VOZAPA-991550 format. One line per field, with one value per residue (C-alpha): residue in one letter; x, y, z. Coordinates in nm, 2 decimals. Layout:
! residues N
res	A ...;
east	X ...;
north	Y ...;
up	Z ...;
***
This chain:
! residues 317
res	X X X X X X X X X X X X X X X X X X X X X X X X X X X X X X X X X X X X X X X X X X X X X X X X X X X X X X X X X X X X X X X X X X X X X X X X X X X X X X X X X X X X X X X X X X X X X X X X X X X X X X X X X X X X X X X X X X X X X X X X X X X X X X X X X X X X X X X X X X X X X X X X X X X X X X X X X X X X X X X X X X X X X X X X X X X X X X X X X X X X X X X X X X X X X X X X X X X X X X X X X X X X X X X X X X X X X X X X X X X X X X X X X X X X X X X X X X X X X X X X X X X X X X X X X X X X X X X X X X X X X X X X X X X X X X X X X X X X X X X X X X X X X X X X X X X X X X X X X X X X X X X X X X X X X X X X X X X X X;
east	1.07 0.78 0.50 0.73 0.76 0.36 0.33 0.55 0.40 0.05 0.14 0.29 -0.04 -0.23 0.01 -0.06 -0.42 -0.39 -0.15 -0.38 -0.68 -0.44 -0.31 -0.63 -0.80 -0.52 -0.46 -0.82 -0.82 -0.55 -0.71 -0.84 -1.04 -0.86 -1.10 -0.95 -0.63 -0.78 -0.95 -0.65 -0.54 -0.80 -0.85 -1.00 -1.14 -1.35 -1.73 -1.89 -2.10 -1.75 -1.62 -1.89 -1.91 -1.53 -1.62 -1.86 -1.68 -1.38 -1.63 -1.51 -1.85 -1.96 -1.92 -1.55 -1.60 -1.72 -1.45 -1.20 -1.40 -1.34 -0.97 -0.90 -1.12 -0.88 -0.59 -0.66 -0.70 -0.33 -0.53 -0.35 -0.59 -0.53 -0.38 -0.61 -0.37 -0.22 -0.48 -0.22 -0.22 -0.02 0.00 0.23 0.38 0.46 0.69 0.86 0.93 1.01 1.25 1.47 1.45 1.57 1.84 1.98 1.86 1.96 2.31 2.33 2.21 2.47 2.76 2.67 2.57 2.87 3.13 2.95 2.97 3.37 3.47 3.23 3.44 3.78 3.66 3.59 3.91 4.10 3.93 4.10 4.37 4.42 4.18 3.91 3.92 3.92 3.64 3.42 3.46 3.39 3.03 2.96 3.02 2.84 2.56 2.51 2.57 2.21 2.21 2.14 2.47 2.64 2.50 2.55 2.93 2.99 2.83 3.06 3.36 3.34 3.08 3.15 3.52 3.66 3.42 3.46 3.07 2.73 2.58 2.24 1.99 1.87 2.07 1.95 2.16 2.09 2.28 2.60 2.76 2.98 2.74 2.50 2.77 2.90 2.50 2.43 2.78 2.72 2.36 2.42 2.71 2.55 2.26 2.51 2.70 2.38 2.36 2.73 2.77 2.48 2.57 2.92 2.82 2.58 2.83 3.10 2.88 2.74 3.10 3.25 2.97 3.01 3.39 3.37 3.15 3.26 3.26 3.50 3.71 3.69 3.75 4.07 4.16 4.16 4.41 4.18 4.29 4.17 4.02 3.82 3.70 3.61 3.43 3.30 3.19 3.18 3.04 2.79 2.62 2.64 2.44 2.05 2.05 2.23 2.03 1.72 1.89 1.95 1.58 1.47 1.74 1.60 1.27 1.40 1.61 1.33 1.21 1.56 1.59 1.32 1.57 1.88 1.61 1.51 1.89 2.03 1.68 1.59 1.27 1.20 0.91 1.03 0.99 0.68 0.54 0.61 0.44 0.14 0.11 0.15 -0.15 -0.36 -0.35 -0.49 -0.41 -0.10 -0.01 -0.22 -0.05 0.30 0.26 0.14 0.42 0.64 0.47 0.47 0.84 0.91 0.65 0.81 1.18 1.12 0.95 1.27 1.47 1.26 1.30 1.70 1.73 1.52 1.78 2.12 1.97 1.72 1.64 1.43 1.21 1.12 1.05;
north	2.78 2.53 2.80 2.91 2.57 2.56 2.88 2.81 2.48 2.63 2.89 2.63 2.44 2.76 2.87 2.54 2.56 2.89 2.79 2.49 2.73 2.95 2.65 2.50 2.82 2.94 2.61 2.58 2.97 2.81 2.83 2.52 2.21 1.86 1.67 1.73 1.64 1.30 1.28 1.36 1.01 0.91 0.96 1.27 1.60 1.51 1.60 1.80 1.54 1.31 1.64 1.70 1.33 1.35 1.68 1.53 1.21 1.41 1.62 1.96 2.04 2.09 2.43 2.53 2.57 2.19 2.07 2.22 2.08 1.71 1.76 1.87 1.60 1.39 1.54 1.54 1.15 1.13 1.08 1.29 1.17 0.99 1.18 1.24 1.16 0.82 0.74 0.60 0.65 0.98 0.91 0.66 0.85 1.14 1.05 0.81 1.11 1.35 1.10 1.12 1.52 1.50 1.31 1.60 1.88 1.74 1.66 2.00 2.18 2.03 2.10 2.43 2.59 2.38 2.47 2.87 2.88 2.75 3.00 3.28 3.25 3.24 3.57 3.75 3.67 3.78 4.06 4.28 4.06 3.80 3.51 3.74 3.93 3.56 3.44 3.77 3.73 3.35 3.44 3.67 3.44 3.15 3.38 3.54 3.24 3.08 2.68 2.57 2.74 2.59 2.22 2.26 2.37 2.07 1.84 1.99 1.94 1.65 1.41 1.50 1.60 1.39 1.15 1.09 1.09 1.02 1.30 1.26 0.99 0.85 0.54 0.35 0.28 -0.08 -0.05 -0.02 0.26 0.39 0.42 0.58 0.87 0.94 1.01 1.23 1.42 1.69 1.76 1.80 1.99 2.25 2.27 2.35 2.63 2.91 2.82 2.82 3.17 3.31 3.15 3.26 3.62 3.61 3.41 3.70 3.97 3.83 3.73 4.05 4.20 3.99 4.02 4.39 4.37 4.41 4.07 3.94 4.21 4.09 3.75 3.82 4.03 3.74 3.55 3.30 3.19 3.35 3.02 2.97 3.33 3.29 2.94 2.95 3.31 3.50 3.23 3.12 3.46 3.54 3.18 3.28 3.48 3.24 2.95 3.14 3.24 2.84 2.73 2.98 2.83 2.48 2.57 2.76 2.45 2.24 2.50 2.56 2.17 2.15 2.31 2.06 1.79 1.91 1.94 1.58 1.40 1.32 1.16 1.37 1.59 1.89 1.73 1.52 1.88 2.02 1.73 1.78 2.14 2.07 1.86 2.05 1.72 1.96 1.67 1.63 2.00 2.04 1.79 1.86 2.23 2.09 1.88 2.14 2.40 2.15 2.08 2.49 2.52 2.22 2.33 2.71 2.57 2.37 2.69 2.90 2.62 2.63 3.01 3.00 2.76 2.94 3.26 3.20 3.60 3.47 3.24 3.49 3.79;
up	3.25 3.25 3.20 2.92 2.73 2.76 2.61 2.35 2.26 2.26 2.02 1.82 1.79 1.71 1.43 1.30 1.27 1.11 0.86 0.76 0.71 0.46 0.30 0.21 0.09 -0.09 -0.29 -0.36 -0.54 -0.79 -1.13 -1.29 -1.21 -1.08 -1.27 -1.57 -1.47 -1.32 -1.65 -1.84 -1.93 -2.10 -2.48 -2.62 -2.43 -2.12 -2.15 -1.91 -1.76 -1.71 -1.53 -1.33 -1.22 -1.10 -0.94 -0.73 -0.65 -0.52 -0.30 -0.47 -0.51 -0.18 -0.02 0.06 0.46 0.44 0.23 0.51 0.80 0.64 0.54 0.90 1.03 0.86 0.95 1.32 1.30 1.07 0.77 0.49 0.22 -0.12 -0.46 -0.69 -0.99 -0.85 -0.58 -0.32 0.03 0.10 0.49 0.34 0.04 0.20 0.51 0.23 0.03 0.36 0.46 0.12 0.16 0.53 0.38 0.21 0.45 0.78 0.67 0.48 0.79 1.04 0.83 0.74 1.06 1.24 0.96 0.97 1.36 1.34 1.05 1.21 1.56 1.37 1.17 1.49 1.68 1.34 1.29 1.04 0.93 0.62 0.76 0.82 0.49 0.31 0.54 0.50 0.09 0.12 0.31 0.05 -0.25 -0.09 0.02 -0.34 -0.60 -0.64 -0.52 -0.90 -1.00 -0.71 -0.80 -1.14 -1.10 -0.87 -1.09 -1.40 -1.20 -0.99 -1.17 -1.56 -1.53 -1.25 -1.24 -0.86 -0.82 -1.00 -1.19 -1.04 -0.87 -0.55 -0.35 -0.08 0.19 0.14 -0.19 0.02 0.21 -0.09 -0.34 -0.07 0.03 -0.35 -0.43 -0.13 -0.14 -0.43 -0.33 0.04 -0.03 -0.28 -0.02 0.26 0.13 0.19 0.53 0.61 0.43 0.65 0.97 0.91 0.89 1.21 1.41 1.33 1.41 1.76 1.84 1.76 1.99 2.28 2.28 2.33 2.64 3.02 3.16 2.85 2.97 3.30 3.24 3.03 3.34 3.54 3.33 3.15 2.83 2.55 2.41 2.70 2.74 2.35 2.34 2.72 2.75 2.43 2.21 2.46 2.49 2.12 2.06 2.10 1.79 1.61 1.68 1.60 1.27 1.23 1.30 1.04 0.79 0.85 0.73 0.43 0.32 0.27 0.04 -0.12 -0.16 -0.48 -0.71 -0.57 -0.58 -0.92 -1.04 -0.91 -1.01 -0.63 -0.54 -0.26 -0.14 -0.37 -0.69 -0.56 -0.49 -0.85 -0.98 -0.76 -0.86 -1.25 -1.21 -0.98 -0.68 -0.46 -0.14 -0.22 -0.19 0.11 0.28 0.16 0.27 0.62 0.68 0.61 0.82 1.11 1.04 1.07 1.36 1.56 1.50 1.59 1.91 1.97 1.91 2.14 2.43 2.34 2.37 2.71 2.81 2.65 2.80 3.11 3.09 2.79 2.97 3.23 3.02;
***
């Protein structure tokens, strides 16, 4: 198990270096010069001399490999750089924005996957009955409807018509638990519907497969209660692919949060990235992409370790 852990960590670190290389070079292929965005706040059209001065100041006139080496060296020293437009330290701004995004992603992931596993097991154990049919329809609806449609519908019903929660905006916990929860509930629910539907379908499929196994029939023949057979034997065997899928969902939800943050005027990482793309703020785009990559790779390493613990055969393959 130790060698398996070391291999997964080394593979994760190698992946991050490859991702950092791709991030930097792909972003620098974007059309336009950030110098124009930096000079955009001034009156009049920037002259070629002004653009050249700003380009040299930002280091954009140097060879691309030199720029990448400088950026990577700063990253290794935990320095994400500074925004071209706002002149703020990204080592301070990115964690603040990321924490606001995680306030949506983590609850949505926990609620969505937990409900998906419970409903998926219920659907599998009621195969061919009315609950199974209803849950299958629910999963298809939840998977098919775009998140912005779900969010807009929640706002219309619960914010505009029933006036139970605010339509948008971010509220800190220091303001009070009630306002904090009311501001979070709609974006969290909107973001959790798709992972719930995906987890439900995966859990149902994996549970049905394990329920037809020989060792499940043996457990039932021993006289074990159906609840113990399902929870202790069938579900544990079905968990590795479900956990793997949850790891992929976690990374995808970071990207999906951009739409939710825009819809609910949430000052998180997604909205910050959209603003940076519009102004060609390379350091912000690079820092956000790298942070998301670190999150995605870290989650998948943890998922691999969890699967190795759930099914020791994986670690010895």
